[in-house]
N, C-alpha and C positions, 0 to 999 in steps of 0.2 A: 666729766660725767662718769666715765668708767672708773676713775679713782674714787668717786663718791660712792658708787655701788659697791666697790670692794671694801671701802671703809665701813659702810653700813653692814655688810656681811660679817666682817670681822667683829664689829661691836655686838651684833646679834649673837654670834657664836660665843663670844666672851660672856655675854649676859646669861646664856643657857648653861655653859659648862663651868663657870666660875664657882658656883656652889659645890659641884661635885669635886672639883680640884681642891677646894678648901677642905672638904671633908676627908679626902684622901691624904692630904698633908697632915691634918689633925690626927689621923689614925697612927702616925708614927711619933707622936709626942711622947716624951718620957714622963712628963707630969700627968697626973690624973685629972687635970682641969685645963681649960683653954687659957693660954697665956701668949703674949707676943712681946718680944721674940721668944721662941721656945728655948728652954734651958737644957735640951738634950733630945736625942732621937733613939728610938727603939722599935723593934718589931714584936715585942713581947705581947702586945695587945691582941695580935692575931692568934697567938697560942692561948691567950686567956679565954678566947671564945670557946675553945674545946674543953675547958674546965667547967663551963657553966651548964649544968644539967638541964635547967629549965629552957635555955635557948636551944639546946640540941633536941629536946622533946618537942618544942614548938616547931622546929625545922622539920622533924619527922612528920608531924601532923600536917604541916603545909604541903610537904611533898606528896604525902598520901592523898590529901584533899585535892591538890592540883591534878595528880594523875587520874583520880577517879572522875573528877569533873571533866577533864579533857576527853577521857574515853567515852563517857556517856554523852557529852555534847557532840562529839563526832558521830556517835551512833544515831543520834536524833537529828543532827544538823544536816548530814548528807542527804537523807531522804527528803527532808523539808526543802532543801535547796533545789533538788531535782523536781519536786512537785511544783514549786513556785515558778521555776523557769520553763518547764515543759508542760505543766498542767494547764488546763483551761476549764475553770469551774467558777461557779458563783461565789463571790466573797473573797476571791483571790487577793485583791488589793488590800482589803481589810485585814485578812490573815497575815499578809506580809508586813503591814504596818504594826500589828500587835507583836509579831515575832521579832521584829527589828527595833522595837521601841526602847529596849534597854540600851541601845547605842547612843540615845540622845537624852534619856532621863537619868537623873542622879541615882546612884546605887542606894543612897540613904532612903529614898522613897520606897524602893522595893524592900529594904531592910525593915522599915517600920511596918509596911504592909504585911510582910511575912510574920513578923513578931505578933501582930494582932491576929493573923490567921491561925498561927499555931496556938496562941493563947486561947482563942475561942474553942479550939478542939482539944484543949488541955494536953497539948503535946509539949513535952519538955525539950529544951534545946539540947541537941547532941550532934554527933558526927553526921547523922542522916539529914538533919535540918540544915546543916552547913552545906552539904552536897546539893540539896534542893535549891538553896539560895544561890549558890555559885552557878548552878546550871542556868538559872534565869539570866545571868549576865554573860555566860560564856557561849551558850548556843547561838546567839545572834552573830558572834564573830566568826564561828565556823560556818554558819549558813551563808553569811555575806561573802566570804572568801570562795566557798564552793560555787555559789551562784555566779560569780565572775568567771570561774573556770568553765562551768557548763555553758554560759552564754557564748564563750569563745569557740564552742564546738558546733560546727554546722549540723543541722538536724538530718541532712541527707546521709551523714556518716552512719547514724543509727538506722536509718531507713534502708541503707544498703545491706547492713548486716541482717536486718529482719527479712529483707527480700531474698537473701541467700539461704534462708531457712533457719537461722539461729533464733532460738526462743528469747523472749524478753530478758530473762534473768541472765542468760549467757551473753547477750548483747551488752548488758550493763557491766558484767564482770570482766569480759574480754575486750570490750571496745571503749566504753565510757569511763570505767574506773581508772585504767592506766592514764587516760588523758587528763583526768581531773585530780590525779594524785598530788601534784605540786600544790594545788589549792587546798586539798585536805591537810597536807603536811603543814602548810603555813597557818591555816586556821587552827589546827591542833596546838601548835606551838604558841600562837597568840592566846588561845584559850587558857593554856597553862600559865602564861605570864599574868593574865588578868586575874585568874583564880589565886595564884600565889601572892599577888600584890594587894588583893582586896582587903580593905579595912572597914570602910563605912558600913557595909552590910554585915560584916562579921561581928561587929560590936553588938548588934541586936540579936543575933541568932546563935551565938556561941555559948559554951558552958565552961565552967572551971576546968573540966577535963579535956576540952577541945580548944585550947588557946593556940591560935596560929602564930607564926613568926611576926607578921606585921603588928598584930595585937600585942604580942609580948614586947616588941620594941616600943610601941606607943605607951604602954603602961610603965615601962622602964624609964623612959626619958622624962616622965613626969616628976621623978624624984632624983634621977642621976643624969649627968652629962659628962661622959668620959670618953677617951679615945677608943675604948672597946666597942662602943656603938658605932663610932666612925669607921673602925676596921670592918665591922659587920656590914655596914652600908656600902663600903668600897667593894667588898667581895660580892655582894648582891648586884651592884651596878655592873661589875665586870661580867657576871653570869648573864645578866639581862642583855648586855651588849652582844655577847656571844650568840644568844638565841635570835636577836634581831638580825645579826649578820647572816645567820643560817636561813631565816625567813627571806631575807633579801636575795639570797642565792636561789631559793626555791621559786619565788614568784616575782621578785622585783619590788621596789618600794612603792610603786603606784598601785599595787594590789593588796597592800597589807590591811586596809580598812575598807 
């Protein structure tokens, strides 16, 4: 039985990681098309990425969009989490359900809805519409992580600070905030990853001047399939793994979602 569980685990990991390993191998192909066996190896495709101005521009857009969405989702998500955990008001459950609904609903639904909303107001897609759209799907991740952190803090800790004469704002800044900082950090990094990787919603609310990196890759592979895209995918995978490891160190894997 133990051997069967181990075999199942190995097969499962092989199924998950085989595509990524295949892409990483393809990124070193000398030929500009997929062949087997390969007729040579090279690292030139990684240098080729830095000669493509459209990819660099899209990377800059994605980084700026991810940083903006992360900062704003943290700004809104932390107070929302505190209100949902510590607050007692009518409609709290309904508000929590609405706020966390993007965690279970496909992003394409919000993309179509935002497209119709912006079109009805005659708002043209630009960077601002992208930020608004990405906030819809990033705020819930920050809120959820911070809610877990706040839940783990006994309420009597705050009551003790208030009883000793500290005003509410100082209690939050000096007592609560340091305790929930790991959750805020993990939620912020997860929000950045979600924003940076988002494609389904971006297709509907982007413009020719605000093409993100995932959208650029999507349009490129419609007409090309070369090791350069494999090299880019490998670099993005390694960067994502690095951020996930950082989140694991901050909160642990059981608190990432």
